[in-house]
N, C-alpha and C positions, 0 to 999 in steps of 0.2 A: 382111502389110501392113494387111489389115482390122483385125487386133487392135491394130496400131500406131496406126491412125487413130482407133480408139475410145478408146485411152488419152489420145491428144492432145486429143480432143474433150472426154472427161472432165475432163481437167486444165484446159482452157479454161473449161469450165463451173463447175468448182469454183472458179476464180479469180473468175469474175463473180459468183457467189453469195457467195463469201468477202468481197468487197469491199463488197457490199450489206450483208451482216450486220454487217460492221465498221463501217459507218456507224450502223447501229442500235445495235450495241455501246457505240460511243462515246457516243451519246446517253443510253444506259442508265447508264453508268459516270460520266460528267461532267456529265450534264444538259443536254448540247448547249453548254457554256459556251465550247469551243474553237471560235472563229469565224474562225480564221486560214485564209487560202486561199479564202474563201467568195467567190463571185462572179468568181473569175478562172479563166484557162484553165490547164489541167493539163499541164505539159510532158511530152512523150512518154518521156524518160528518166526522169522521176520517176514516171510511171504505170507503166512497166515494172519499176522498183525496187519499187514498191508491190505489183505482181502477184507478183514473185518472192519477196519477203519474206512476203506472205500464204500462198503454197504451201509455203514452208519452214516457216512457223508451224504450218500446218495439219497437215502431215506430223509434226513434232515433237509437237503436241498429241495427234495420233492414236496415237503410239507411246507417250507418257507415260500417256494415258488407258487404253490396252490394258493396259499393266504394272499400273497401279494398279487396274483392274478385276479382274485375275487376283489381286492381292494382297488385295482385298476379299473374294473367296471364300476365300482362305487364312485370313484372320482370322476370317471367319465360321465356318469349319471348325474352326479350333483353339477357338474359343469354345464349339462344340457337342461337343467332346471327340474329334474327328477328329484323325487323325495326318498329318503331311506325307508326300507321296509324290514329287510333282515340280511344278515351277513352270516354265511355258514361255511365252516371248514370241517369237513368230514360230517359227524354228527352233532357238533357243538354249534349252536345257532344263537347269534346276538339278534333280537328283535324288539319291537315295541309291543307292549301289552295294550289292552283296550283303552287303558288311561293315557297312553302315549309314553309311558316310562320305559326305558331300556332295561331288558332282562334277558337271562340266558335260559335257553330251552333246548330240547334234544330234538333232532329231526334227521332223517336220512332218506336218501332217494337213491335207488339202485343205480349204478353206472355214473355216478357224479361224485367228485371228490369234494366239491364245493359249490357255492352258489351265492350270488349277490342279487336281491330282489329289489327293485325300485318301483316307486309309484310315479307314473308319468304325468306330465302337466295336464291341465284342461285343454280340451280342443279336439278336433278331428285328428284321430290317430294317424291318418295318412300325411298329415303335414307337420307332425311333430319330429324333432330331431332324433335320430337314432344312431348316428356313426360313432360319436363319442362313447356312449354306453356299451355297444357291442365290441367296439375295438380297443377299449380301455384295458382288458385283461392282456392282450398281446403286447400291447405298447409297454405295459408294466413289465412284462417278462423281458422284453428287449432292454429296458432301462437296467433291470438287474443284471443282465449280461454286461453291459457297458461298464457299469460301475463295478462289478466283480473283476473285470479285466484291468481296470485303471487301479484298483486297490492292490491287485497282485503284483502289477508292474512297479507300483511305488513303495512297496513294502517287501520284507524278507520274512514272510510267515514261517512257522514251524511246520512240520509234516501234515499234523491234523488239519490246520488252518489253510494251508496249501490244497489239501485234498478236498476240504469243504469248498473252497473258492472254485477250484476246477469243477466240481459237481455243480455248483450254482450256474456256472457258465453252460455246462452241457444239458442239464436239466432245463435251464431257462430258454435255451435254443430249441430243444426238443419241444417244449410247451408252446413256444412261439410259433414253431412250424406246425405242430399238431392242431393248434386252435386258428392259425391265421391263414393256412391254405384252405381254400373252399372245398371241404370234405363232408361226407356223412360217415358217421361212426356208429356201427350197430343200427343204422337206419335214422340217426338223429343228426341233424345239421350242426356242425360247429360254428364258432363265432364268424369265421370267414365265409362260410355258406350262408349264415343268416344275413351278413351284411350284403352279400351279392343278391340274394333273393329279395330282401327288403329294399334294395335300391331299384329293383325292377318292377316292383308290384305294390301300388297303394293299398290294395285290398289286403294284401298280407300284412302290411304295416298296421292297418286297422285291427286285424285279427290278433296281432302281437300285443298292441296297446290294450285291447279288451281283455286279454288274458291276464296282463299285468294288473289291470284294475280289479278283476275278479279275486286274484290272489291277494291284492291290497284289502279288498273288502273281507276275505276271510280272515286275514290277519288281525283285523279290527273287530272280529266276533259276528260279522254279518252273515246270514244265511243267503243261499241263492235266491230264494223266493223274496228277499228283501233288497235285491240289486236291480238295477235298470235292466229292461229286457233287451235293450240293444246290445248289452254285452254278451247275451246268451242265445243268440239266434241259431236255429238249425242250420246246417251247412248243405246245400243242395249241390248235387254233381261234385260230391267229395272225392278228392283225389287222395288215396290211402298212402301215397308217398309223401304228401305234405303234412309235415308234423304239425304245422300251425293250424291247418284246417282240422286235423284229428283232435287237436286240443280243445278247439272250439266245439267240436261235435260232443266230445266227452263231457265238456261243461254243460251243454245242452241236456244230455242225458242225466247229468247231476241235478239239473233243474227239474225235469220231469220226476225224479225220485223225491226231490224235497217237496213237490206238490202232491205226492202220493199216488201218481199216475204210474203205477208199476208195470201194467201191461204194455203202455205205450213205451215206456223206458226199456223193457226187455225186447221189443221188437226193434228198437234202435240199436241196442247192443248187439243183438243177433245179426243185424245186417252189417255191422262193422266187423264181426268176427267170422263173417262167412268165408267159406273156402277160396273165394276169388279175391280176398283182400289178403295180401301179404304183409302183415303187421310186424314191426320190430318186436322182439320177444318181450320187452318190458311193457309195451302197450297191450300185448296179449295177456300178460299177467294181470295187469290193472284191470283191463276190461273182462277178464275171465272172473276175477273176484266180484265186480259188479253184476255180471250175468248170473252168476251162482246165486247171489242174494235175491235177484229179481225172479229167478226160476223157483226158488224156494218160498218166495212170497206170493207166487201166482200159481202156475200149472204144476209144479212139483213133478215133473215127468222124471222116472227113475233113471231112464236112459241118458237124458241130458245131464242130470246131476251126477251120474258116474263119470261121463265123459269130461265134465268140467272138473270135478273134484279129484283130480289125479294127484300124484306124488309131488310133481313139480310145483303146481299151484298151492298145494297144502304148505309146502315149505316156505314159498314166497309170502303168503298171506301171513302165516304165524310169524315169520321174521319181521315183516313190515308192521305187524300189530303192535310192536313195542313203541313205535311213534305215530302210528296212524289210527284214528278213530274209526276212519272207514273201514279198515281191515277188521277192527273189533266188531263192526256191525256185521261183516261177512261171518265171522266165528260165531256170533250171536245167532244168527239164522241157522248155522250148522247144528249149534247145540240145540236150538229149540225145535227145529223141524226134523233134521236129519238123525240126530242122535236121541231126541226125546228127553233131554236133560233140561227142563225148565228151570230148575233151581240154579244150574250152572250159567244158564242165559241170563237170568235175572241178577246173578252176582256181577256178570260181565257188564251189564247195562248199568248197574249201580256204580261200579268202578269208573266207567267213562263219565258218568254225571259228575262224580266227585272230583274228577280231575280235568274238567273242561278247560279250565284256565292255564293248565300246564301244557297243552298242546301249542305247537308252534303256530297253527291255524285254527283258533278256537271256533270260527264260524263253520269250517268244515266239520269239526267236532259236533256242532250243534245239529248239522244235517244228519250226521250219523246218528245222533240220539233220537231224532224225530223219525228216521227210518225204523230203528229198533222198536220204538214205541207203537208205531203204526202196526208193525208185523205182530208184536205181542197182543195188541187189541183186537186184530182181525183173524189171528190164528186159531184154527179149530183142529183137533186131531180127527 
């Protein structure tokens, strides 16, 4: 109920702000030349229509600007010699299958409305171009703003198209500022912060390129044990505020899991999840799922399992399992070890096996299947 009320309040606040911005936008576009309705009362039905129209136009502008923002990253990457891997808007993902054919799949990552993944060129990651790829999204949003202003200036659209054009301007500016100013949002660097950090650190550029190569190999169906070890090195003296170092360390933990070295992987996950590391909530949820699987596969300490498998993590894992084979592996361990439901666990394993090629990252799915098979083979009650 509280979540619903927050959504309603946000919508109402957005409508009020949208109406105010619309008046400013109209003045910017036509110089205040439209005086119709000035000084008169606004009919309730007309006002309601205006609010609904502005909400619809704001939603449309957000979807379009999100799609074009990711297209900007795509264009910037292609100009820099990167190769296309996948293009996602919300959960709809255009990707290449293992045969190189384009296909649509479903994938979602909490906290992101879209994502464009590219495969970097060969060579030392520290020396590869990175500006166009990371700046492309912001540049595209600014292009949308300029085009929208020009179109509205040169035409005389009706109320709906005027509203949509104004929202394209405001949402485009908002996204350009939100992604362009060097910020961390919920602990994660935006495009501007990435550009700033990458320009300062060759080592960080190598980390980012290695992460992109791991994702590229996953999309081509390769497991972590089949990838070059230089992509999957343990991070010494890890800075928990550095998302790129965290991502590299999580990939290293994944390698240990794929190798069946669950005790070592558990120790690495526990070190990351220690009380002295203030990780973003999304990272804590991702690592919490990994740590739970590893705990159930090794020591099975009741107090640790109870602490990890709390309501928030349960909701996150179950929601993410629609698109993630790794989360299916966590639920497999819960079924088999925690609930004693061997039949349910086997059904889950068989389902993942049957749908391996439908995942956005089939290589990651193959790692998950290997982990489930190893746990099944070694588990004794």
